[in-house]
C-alpha positions as CSV (number, residue, x, y, z in Angstrom):
1,X,203.6,-41.9,76.4
2,X,205.9,-38.9,75.9
3,X,204.4,-36.3,73.6
4,X,206.3,-33.0,73.7
5,X,209.7,-31.9,74.9
6,X,209.5,-29.1,77.5
7,X,211.9,-26.2,77.7
8,X,213.0,-25.7,81.2
9,X,215.0,-23.1,83.2
10,X,216.7,-25.0,86.0
11,X,216.9,-23.1,89.3
12,X,218.7,-24.1,92.6
13,X,215.7,-25.8,94.2
14,X,213.1,-25.8,91.5
15,X,212.6,-25.4,87.7
16,X,210.6,-23.0,85.6
17,X,208.7,-24.3,82.5
18,X,209.5,-21.9,79.7
19,X,207.7,-24.0,77.0
20,X,205.0,-26.5,78.0
21,X,205.7,-30.2,77.4
22,X,205.6,-33.4,79.3
23,X,209.3,-34.4,79.4
24,X,213.0,-33.4,79.1
25,X,216.0,-35.5,78.0
26,X,218.9,-36.6,80.2
27,X,222.1,-34.9,79.1
28,X,224.1,-38.1,79.7
29,X,222.0,-41.1,78.7
30,X,219.5,-39.5,76.4
31,X,216.6,-41.1,78.3
32,X,213.3,-39.2,78.5
33,X,212.4,-37.9,81.9
34,X,208.7,-37.1,82.7
35,X,208.5,-33.7,84.4
36,X,206.8,-35.2,87.4
37,X,209.9,-37.4,87.9
38,X,212.5,-34.8,87.3
39,X,214.8,-34.7,90.4
40,X,218.3,-34.2,89.2
41,X,219.7,-31.3,87.3
42,X,222.6,-28.9,87.1
43,X,221.8,-25.2,87.3
44,X,225.1,-24.0,85.9
45,X,225.0,-26.4,82.9
46,X,221.2,-26.1,82.5
47,X,221.1,-29.9,82.1
48,X,218.7,-32.6,83.4
49,X,219.9,-36.1,84.5
50,X,217.8,-39.2,84.6
51,X,219.1,-40.3,88.1
52,X,221.9,-39.8,90.6
53,X,224.0,-42.2,88.5
54,X,224.0,-39.9,85.5
55,X,224.5,-36.8,87.7
56,X,227.5,-38.5,89.4
57,X,228.9,-39.5,86.0
58,X,228.7,-35.8,84.8
59,X,230.4,-34.6,88.0
60,X,233.2,-37.1,87.5
61,X,233.7,-36.1,83.8
62,X,233.9,-32.4,84.9
63,X,236.5,-33.1,87.6
64,X,239.0,-34.6,85.1
């Protein structure tokens, strides 16, 4: 299903594809995320998250 890892620049309300691909990898879980399903990311950390669960986990880790 997933063929090539994309390189992405995460922006506040969007993202820019720097190198074509069909997915990115969640910074917390390591799960592959299809670009059409990419919803959660951190602009400052330049990281993608699989879902709100992983995004929340990252926020909790950073607040400690």
